[in-house]
N, C-alpha and C positions, 0 to 999 in steps of 0.2 A: 555670221555669230561666232564668237570665238571666246573659248573658256580658258582657261588655267589649272595647272592641277602642281599642290606640292603636297611634298611628306615633310613631318616634321617629328621632332624629340628622338627617343630609341627605334631602333628599327627593329620590325617584326616580321615573320613569315605572314605572306597575305597580303602586301601592301601591292607588289607586282601584279597580281591576280585583278586587283581593283583597278590599277593604272590601266592596265590592258580594256578591262570590261568599259571603262568611263571613255577611252578614246575610241576603241571600236564602236561606241554605240552614241560618240560624238559624231565620227567620221560618217556613220552611216546616216545621218540626219542631212548632210552636208556641212559639217561647221567644220572651222580649224580648231586645233590644239595645241597648247605650248605647254612644256612644262618647265617649272623654275627649280634649280639647283638650290639643295642645301636649306630647303624651307624658308623660313622668312627671311634667313640669313641673305640667299639670294637674290632679294628682291632690293635690301640696304645695297648689296654690292654692287647695283647696277647703277652708273653714273650716263645719264639720259643725252650728255654732250661726249661721251665715247661710245660709240656702235662695239667699240669692241668689249668692254665690260656685258652688254647685252648678251651677245655671242657665248661669252664665257661662264652667264649664269643663268642662260634659258636655252632651250632650243626645241624647235617644232616636234608634235609625236605624228607619228603617222603608222600603216600596218606594219612594215616593215621593221621599225626600231621599237615594236612592242610584241614582235611573233616569238613566241615562246618563252617571254617574261614570269608567263605564269608559274613555272616550273621554277622559279628562280627564288631564293630568299632576298631579305633585305628590300631594297630600293633603289631602280635604276635613275631615279632623280636624288639621290644622298640625301643627305638628311642635318638637321642641326639643331639644340634646342636654345631659342631665342626669344625672346618676345620685342618686339618693335619698339614699345613704350617705355622699355627699362636697359635702353644701351646708354655710354656714353654717350654724351652730348643732349640726352631728353629724347623724349618720345618724337621718334620719326614715323608715325602713322602717316603724315602729308607727302613724304617722301614715296611711301608704298601705294598709297591711291594715284598719285602724279605717276609713278612706274606703269600700274594699270592702265590706267587713262592713257600715255602715251604709247603702250604697246598695242591699243584697243581690244584688251582684254575686257569683254561683257559677263562674265561673271569666275568665280572662282568656286574649285571643288578643293577643298583641304583636307587630307586625311593626317589624324594624329591624335597627340594625347590630350591631359587636362593642360599644358600649359599652349601646345600650338593651338586648341581651339579657343582658348579665352580670347585670342586676339581676335580670332575668326569672328568671333560672336563680335567683337569692340566694332570690327569693319562692318558688320551687317546691322549696329544700331547706328550706323552713321550713314546708311543706306546703300551699303555696297552690297553686290548680291552675291549672297556666298551660302553653297551647301557643304556642311562639315562629314567628315565622318571617323567614327571614333576607333581606334586604334591601339593598344596597349596589353603586353601579356601578363599586367595585374589586372584587367577586368574592370577597371575601378574609376571610370567614366560615369558620373552619376547622369542619369536620365534612359540609358539601356542596359537592359541583360547582360550584352553579350558585345566586346569589341574584337575585332582583328587582332588577330597573334596568340590568343588564349588558348587556343585547343590546341596549338603546337606546340605550345611553351607547355603544357601540361603532359602531353604526349612525351616527347622530351623527357620529362623530368620522368615518368614512370620508367620510361625505358632505363636510364640513368642507374636509377634507385633500384631495380632490379638486376643489373648487370655489378653495381657495388655487394650486393651480396655475397657474391663470391670471395671476394676478399675481407669481406667482413667475416664470415663463416669461417674463412680458413683459418682468421687468427684470432677468431673467439675474441670478438671486441664489440664495440656498441660504435654503430655510423653515426655520425652526425651530418645530416645534410643542407646545406642554407641555398636558398630557393629566392630570388627574386621577388619584392612585393614588400614595397615600403610602407603604406598604409593600408592596405587590403592583405588580408591572409588568405585570399580563396583560390590563388594556385597552389601554396602549401596545403591549403586545408584539402581541395580537391587533388591533386598528385598523392596527399599520404593517403586518402582515403583508395584510391584506386591501387595502389600498391602495396595497400595493406601492410603499413607498417607500422611499428607498436606503439609511437606516440607522436603528436603534431602541435609544435608550440605556434600560434600565429600571431600578427602583428597586434590584435586588437585585445588579447589577453596575456598580459604579464606573466613570464614563468615563475613559479615557487620554485626553489630549488628542495626546499624540506619536502614537496609533496612530489616533485615528478622524480627525484634522484634514486627515492625508494620504486620506484613506478617501473624505473628502466632496470634497474638491478633485478629486480623480481621476472620483468620481462625475460632479460637474459638467463638468468638462471634456471626458468622455467623452461626455456626453448631445450629443447635436446641437441641442437647443434651449438649451442652456448654464443649465443648474439643476439644482439637486439637491434634496432633501424630507429632514429629520430630525424624527421624532418621539421624544419624550421624555417619563418618568414626571415629576412633580412631586417625588416624593422620592427620585430620582435625585441623585446626587452623583458630582462629581468626583474623579479618584484625587488620596490624599492629603487629600482636605476631612475632616472629621467629618461622617457624614449627618445632615442635618437633623432639629432635635426639633422635637416642638410644632406640626407642619403642620396638627392640627386648630383652629390659630386663623384668625382672619379675615385676608382680605391685608393691610387697615390694620393688623392688632395684630401681624406679622412685622416682626422687625427689618431682614434681610437678604432682595436679592432672589432670584427664585426663580431655579431651574436653567436653565430656560429661556434669559433674559436673561444669566446668565454663559457658558452656551454660545452663542450670537449674540454678545457681546461678544469672546470667543475666536476665533470664526471669524473674526469681522472685523480683529482683530487681527494675526491670527498668518496669516493666508491671503492677507488683503487683499480677498476677497469679500463683497460687501453681501447682507445679510442680509432677509428677512421673519420677523418674530418675530409669533407668533400664540398666545396662551394660552386654550383654548377654554372653560376653566372651568366655571363655571355653565351654559351654553349646551349641555354633555353631557348632563345632566340635566334640562333645560326642554325642553315640551311634552309631545304625547300619546306614549303607549308605544307599542312596535312591537309586532306580532301577536305575538314570541315572549313576551315582556314581559306582555299581556296574557292569554296561554294559560297562563303559568305562575303570575300572579295569581290567575286564575279557579280555577286547580286548586289552590294551595295552600290557597287560601279554603276550597273543600270538604272536603279534606282535614283541615282543623282543626276545622272543626265535628263530622265523624265520630270524631275521637278523643275531641272532648270527649263525643258521645255514648256513646262506649264507654268513657267513665269511664281513657281510656288518657293520664293528666297529664303533668307532666315531661317535656317531649319537644320537639323543633325541629326542623321541617318540614325536607326535604335532596333534592335531585337526588345519584344516585349512579350512574354509568354510563347515564347517559341513562333510569332509572328513577326515579319518586314513592318517596319513604319517610320514614321519620323516626327519630332517634337522641336520646340522653339531652339533654335540653335542657344541660347543662352540658358538652356537648361540645366547645364553642368554647372553654372552658376549658385545654385541653389540647392547644392545638398553636398553629401559626402557620401560614396558607394564604399561600404565595408559588408563584412560577414555578419550576418545575423547569428550572434551567438549564441541565445537562446532556443533558436530554432535548430541549428546546425553544429552546432559543436558542445561538447563535454569540457567542460571548466574543470573540472576534479581528476579526469580521465586523462585529457589531452588527446581528444580523440575525435575525430568526427562522428554525428549522430543521426538518425536517420530517424527523424520521433513519426515521420510522416511522409507517404510516398505517394500514395493515391491524390492526383490533382498536381502534382509537382510538376514545374519543366522540367526539360532532360537533364539541366546541370545541376538541379535539385537546390534550384536558390533562385 
């Protein structure tokens, strides 16, 4: 048996522990493991008539080259954002399948977010053995309560917000902290709650400045230290605006300034208070994984190999109500995962609300 591994989309802490777990679990069964570089891009860059391209875009994974990687952030396999069905020149699914067949890869384990796993589901629909592993710091893959990378992103955000308080207080301003989260505001909601910020604007609820700004003004004035903190999801918008599209573009490719900047400008213009504007951005996904993302990465890796051994292909790994499980690989195609606003968010106060605790899972959603 020979299995392949790739990572696609944005990097997150916890990918390397999962890669190590998959590799060691497979080696314990006497299998071979090959890692493909740069996600689906690596397979497209392989020319079967040119062995050098195979060496440049794939390599064998053994005990030595996965030793210690669980302590590292990012992914040793590197990554890309690419769907082989949408490249210049048309659908290249056949090329991917030909490469896998030529290299003797019997099954693939794919680690990625919505984009990467959509193509995984496509391969599975064609009969190719695939097990997919959800990862994204936004935690927005439909079909699982948890994605690798989410806990570390929240922890990084809480730490940064807490540190930023010293500067914000010293200058007696309003801090505006923008966090990643295009479609879902879960990262901002949970980080804002754990850091006990004054207000949080999430992607699911437009910010009405006529309501939000007086609240921030009162937050600052009622604080003996004379400052306030606002957290906002990058995918949020102001009431009356059209929600931003194309947020997967790099920052330099976007034509408009981000929501954090627009909110800070409105705060200064309409309240007269100075602001401290901070986009955490890639720092949320930088560095080593926390304990939870290591644990989930290890567990998902072991489960992926168990499913392949049992020939239970076409599955996406998941955490549901605190338990490890798996769902059909195309589950993510059939819904959208966003914050349950009615249960977890006060639209008028721009704050998390905990209406019910008993029976809720650990992350309160």
